[in-house]
MARROZA-386986 format. One line per 8 residues: number of its first residue (from 1); for each residue x, y, z of C-alpha. Coordinates in nm, 3 decimals, padded with zeros to 5 digits. Layout:
BEGIN
NUM = X,Y,Z ~ ...
END
This chain:
BEGIN
1 = -02.253,01.832,-00.777 ~ -02.373,01.685,-00.447 ~ -02.243,01.973,-00.239 ~ -02.160,02.340,-00.275 ~ -02.272,02.689,-00.181 ~ -02.616,02.829,-00.253 ~ -02.634,03.205,-00.292 ~ -02.981,03.251,-00.146
9 = -03.176,03.573,-00.164 ~ -03.322,03.573,00.187 ~ -03.669,03.729,00.207 ~ -03.778,03.955,00.489 ~ -03.970,03.793,00.769 ~ -03.750,03.481,00.792 ~ -03.462,03.410,01.029 ~ -03.140,03.260,00.895
17 = -03.231,02.941,01.084 ~ -03.570,02.934,00.908 ~ -03.384,02.949,00.577 ~ -03.157,02.660,00.671 ~ -03.455,02.442,00.762 ~ -03.629,02.517,00.434 ~ -03.311,02.446,00.235 ~ -03.276,02.110,00.414
25 = -03.621,02.016,00.286 ~ -03.564,02.142,-00.067 ~ -03.224,01.973,-00.103 ~ -03.322,01.662,00.094 ~ -03.017,01.676,00.320 ~ -02.948,01.760,00.684 ~ -02.595,01.884,00.618 ~ -02.676,02.254,00.571
33 = -02.539,02.561,00.742 ~ -02.551,02.938,00.697 ~ -02.249,03.167,00.711 ~ -02.362,03.427,00.963 ~ -02.705,03.548,01.063 ~ -02.905,03.806,00.875 ~ -03.175,03.978,01.082 ~ -03.532,03.864,01.008
41 = -03.637,04.202,00.867 ~ -03.330,04.233,00.642 ~ -03.341,04.084,00.294 ~ -03.061,04.002,00.053 ~ -02.758,03.780,00.000 ~ -02.724,03.487,00.241 ~ -02.476,03.216,00.130 ~ -02.582,02.870,00.245
49 = -02.335,02.579,00.262 ~ -02.460,02.235,00.163 ~ -02.290,01.898,00.207 ~ -01.909,01.904,00.208 ~ -01.914,02.283,00.160 ~ -02.005,02.321,00.528 ~ -01.628,02.276,00.579 ~ -01.570,02.631,00.448
57 = -01.850,02.808,00.638 ~ -01.606,02.929,00.906 ~ -01.405,03.119,00.644 ~ -01.712,03.273,00.486 ~ -01.825,03.429,00.812 ~ -01.521,03.658,00.785 ~ -01.635,03.804,00.453 ~ -01.681,04.177,00.412
65 = -02.047,04.264,00.358 ~ -02.214,04.532,00.143 ~ -02.552,04.684,00.230 ~ -02.796,04.940,00.102 ~ -02.964,05.108,00.397 ~ -03.231,05.370,00.451 ~ -03.208,05.587,00.764 ~ -03.491,05.785,00.920
73 = -03.387,06.085,01.128 ~ -03.636,06.220,01.382 ~ -03.695,05.930,01.621 ~ -03.513,05.630,01.761 ~ -03.644,05.287,01.863 ~ -03.562,05.012,02.111 ~ -03.440,04.781,01.832 ~ -03.264,05.053,01.628
81 = -03.482,04.960,01.330 ~ -03.839,05.029,01.221 ~ -03.988,04.743,01.426 ~ -03.915,04.859,01.781 ~ -04.094,05.094,02.019 ~ -04.019,05.464,01.991 ~ -03.787,05.580,02.269 ~ -03.690,05.934,02.165
89 = -03.816,06.194,01.919 ~ -03.685,06.525,01.796 ~ -03.847,06.688,01.497 ~ -03.631,06.775,01.196 ~ -03.760,07.123,01.116 ~ -03.523,07.198,00.829 ~ -03.380,06.965,00.568 ~ -03.025,06.857,00.650
97 = -02.817,06.939,00.341 ~ -02.652,06.662,00.143 ~ -02.307,06.810,00.208 ~ -02.362,06.791,00.585 ~ -02.475,06.429,00.563 ~ -02.174,06.334,00.352 ~ -01.935,06.510,00.588 ~ -02.069,06.322,00.890
105 = -02.074,05.986,00.707 ~ -01.712,06.033,00.605 ~ -01.621,06.056,00.974 ~ -01.719,05.690,01.008 ~ -01.482,05.558,00.742 ~ -01.206,05.329,00.865 ~ -01.183,05.155,01.201 ~ -01.458,05.262,01.443
113 = -01.586,05.151,01.783 ~ -01.939,05.008,01.800 ~ -02.159,04.902,02.089 ~ -02.399,04.632,01.961 ~ -02.773,04.695,02.005 ~ -02.960,04.526,02.288 ~ -03.168,04.340,02.033 ~ -02.877,04.143,01.885
121 = -02.726,03.796,01.908 ~ -02.406,03.911,02.080 ~ -02.340,03.705,02.394 ~ -02.276,03.851,02.738 ~ -02.217,03.607,03.026 ~ -02.334,03.319,02.808 ~ -02.666,03.475,02.709 ~ -02.773,03.667,02.397
129 = -02.830,04.038,02.441 ~ -03.183,04.006,02.304 ~ -03.264,03.765,02.588 ~ -03.175,04.036,02.841 ~ -03.365,04.297,02.638 ~ -03.685,04.093,02.630 ~ -03.677,04.066,03.010 ~ -03.593,04.432,03.058
137 = -03.254,04.352,03.214 ~ -02.975,04.602,03.156 ~ -02.621,04.467,03.118 ~ -02.294,04.622,03.007 ~ -02.260,04.571,02.634 ~ -01.913,04.507,02.491 ~ -01.769,04.771,02.262 ~ -01.574,04.635,01.969
145 = -01.382,04.760,01.668 ~ -01.524,04.719,01.318 ~ -01.417,04.868,00.986 ~ -01.617,05.076,00.741 ~ -01.430,05.032,00.414 ~ -01.661,05.247,00.201 ~ -01.977,05.446,00.267 ~ -02.156,05.650,00.001
153 = -02.467,05.864,00.025 ~ -02.709,05.756,-00.251 ~ -03.029,05.950,-00.189 ~ -03.156,06.236,00.029 ~ -03.519,06.331,00.089 ~ -03.648,06.665,00.214 ~ -03.761,06.696,00.574 ~ -04.131,06.622,00.611
161 = -04.355,06.578,00.917 ~ -04.056,06.620,01.147 ~ -03.854,06.345,00.980 ~ -03.594,06.312,00.707 ~ -03.484,06.003,00.515 ~ -03.159,05.929,00.338 ~ -02.999,05.619,00.189 ~ -02.642,05.496,00.165
169 = -02.435,05.204,00.041 ~ -02.176,05.067,00.281 ~ -01.907,04.798,00.259 ~ -01.796,04.688,00.604 ~ -01.616,04.421,00.801 ~ -01.758,04.120,00.978 ~ -01.958,04.207,01.290 ~ -02.070,04.556,01.184
177 = -02.423,04.650,01.290 ~ -02.570,04.879,01.027 ~ -02.859,04.961,01.261 ~ -02.607,05.098,01.509 ~ -02.425,05.284,01.234 ~ -02.753,05.457,01.144 ~ -02.815,05.555,01.506 ~ -02.459,05.683,01.549
185 = -02.478,05.893,01.231 ~ -02.803,06.045,01.356 ~ -02.644,06.122,01.695 ~ -02.350,06.292,01.524 ~ -02.606,06.508,01.339 ~ -02.780,06.587,01.668 ~ -03.095,06.379,01.614 ~ -03.237,06.042,01.721
193 = -03.244,05.803,01.424 ~ -03.304,05.443,01.323 ~ -03.250,05.210,01.028 ~ -03.582,05.206,00.844 ~ -03.484,04.958,00.570 ~ -03.182,04.738,00.498 ~ -03.076,04.504,00.217 ~ -02.753,04.306,00.193
201 = -02.630,04.321,-00.167 ~ -02.303,04.130,-00.127 ~ -02.132,03.886,00.108 ~ -01.770,03.841,00.008 ~ -01.758,03.722,-00.352 ~ -02.132,03.646,-00.356 ~ -02.343,03.929,-00.499 ~ -02.715,03.980,-00.548
209 = -02.678,03.882,-00.916 ~ -02.563,03.535,-00.803 ~ -02.866,03.468,-00.586 ~ -03.174,03.252,-00.627 ~ -03.505,03.294,-00.445 ~ -03.708,03.036,-00.259 ~ -03.985,03.083,-00.516 ~ -03.748,02.986,-00.797
217 = -03.611,02.687,-00.603 ~ -03.962,02.556,-00.539 ~ -04.022,02.540,-00.916 ~ -03.704,02.337,-00.982 ~ -03.633,01.967,-00.973 ~ -03.385,01.843,-00.714 ~ -03.118,01.809,-00.984 ~ -03.177,02.165,-01.103
225 = -03.141,02.293,-00.746 ~ -02.804,02.124,-00.708 ~ -02.698,02.275,-01.041 ~ -02.741,02.618,-00.878 ~ -02.465,02.552,-00.626 ~ -02.124,02.717,-00.645 ~ -01.812,02.509,-00.583 ~ -01.668,02.545,-00.235
233 = -01.357,02.719,-00.379 ~ -01.581,03.018,-00.458 ~ -01.585,03.086,-00.085 ~ -01.206,03.086,-00.065 ~ -01.128,03.343,-00.334 ~ -00.958,03.569,-00.077 ~ -00.667,03.325,-00.041 ~ -00.365,03.311,-00.278
241 = -00.328,02.992,-00.484 ~ -00.035,02.759,-00.549 ~ -00.028,02.462,-00.789 ~ 00.112,02.130,-00.667 ~ 00.265,01.871,-00.898 ~ 00.152,01.508,-00.872 ~ 00.419,01.413,-00.619 ~ 00.336,01.705,-00.390
249 = -00.036,01.646,-00.440 ~ -00.005,01.296,-00.295 ~ 00.173,01.435,00.011 ~ -00.086,01.710,00.058 ~ -00.371,01.456,00.049 ~ -00.201,01.279,00.337 ~ -00.179,01.602,00.538 ~ 00.196,01.646,00.500
257 = 00.393,01.915,00.684 ~ 00.609,02.081,00.418 ~ 00.942,02.261,00.430 ~ 00.909,02.628,00.333 ~ 01.244,02.768,00.444 ~ 01.301,02.950,00.115 ~ 00.949,03.106,00.143 ~ 00.861,02.969,-00.201
265 = 00.504,02.930,-00.080 ~ 00.490,03.272,00.086 ~ 00.437,03.362,00.450 ~ 00.055,03.371,00.466 ~ -00.226,03.121,00.438 ~ -00.284,02.994,00.084 ~ -00.465,02.725,-00.117 ~ -00.301,02.428,-00.288
273 = -00.454,02.322,-00.620 ~ -00.352,02.024,-00.829 ~ -00.264,02.041,-01.197 ~ -00.625,01.959,-01.287 ~ -00.748,02.274,-01.111 ~ -00.898,02.093,-00.811 ~ -00.871,02.256,-00.469 ~ -00.673,02.030,-00.236
281 = -00.615,02.213,00.090 ~ -00.569,02.537,00.279 ~ -00.218,02.562,00.425 ~ -00.079,02.794,00.692 ~ 00.261,02.870,00.848 ~ 00.345,02.609,01.110 ~ 00.291,02.763,01.457 ~ 00.583,02.573,01.614
289 = 00.824,02.484,01.333 ~ 00.967,02.795,01.172 ~ 01.018,02.758,00.798 ~ 00.749,02.490,00.764 ~ 00.384,02.493,00.659 ~ 00.100,02.267,00.768 ~ -00.257,02.197,00.649 ~ -00.528,02.400,00.814
297 = -00.809,02.231,00.621 ~ -00.811,01.950,00.362 ~ -01.068,01.964,00.081 ~ -01.017,01.629,-00.091 ~ -01.228,01.315,-00.095 ~ -00.932,01.130,00.054 ~ -00.958,01.355,00.359 ~ -01.298,01.214,00.444
305 = -01.504,01.496,00.299
END
């Protein structure tokens, strides 16, 4: 396999761009791309697309993500994590009961509004928020809707030295800032807070058990590294599948627009596979011709991949 998706376990202290550069060296190719940034101080699952698989990176960025986070209540920071300067403190004199924490966390389930932290890659007027933050410039940050699908309290510590720690597991939509979620939970409890530790344990269908570390990759031959790649279809598991016969397969490879008046292919985006089990294309309803479908992305060698 000369292309595919690497489920990398990103270490702390590296940016996603750092990881891409190192993967380019290890796999001896320039055609490498990540599927959405993971903050330098966050470790965990970071799918990396190599070769032809870079064609599916845009779909992978929409994956739901799952994290395990640790929150410290008692002080907040400029970066909303453990690496910023302290901006507010309020001592936790009595341990906040588990039931109270769970009740507040449950309030965040479903669609919520978030304002991204200043130290983030969100763009305002063409510049990243962290660029403004580093220069001490205040700008209006855009509020956006994200979805918390599941959030579960996993551990609660007793208050000590004016602080209290607790951990949770959360599955959320694209664009959710877990740092901000930690701060907002603390505010709802009446205390400044920050995210003191964070690990991504899943990105879409890629889980921590699928990952490989840089240390392991360094010990492998080039062939062994490529053997660790997942086929690009693994990134498209969220789409329904349809099987095309040989006649239809030939048309699909040529990018055919297909009649779907009887809705035999459904009304949503889906994948066409051939009878050999090879992924051919992602099709979508035609935006201008009702009752027809058109290719959104072709995944065959004939398509110039």
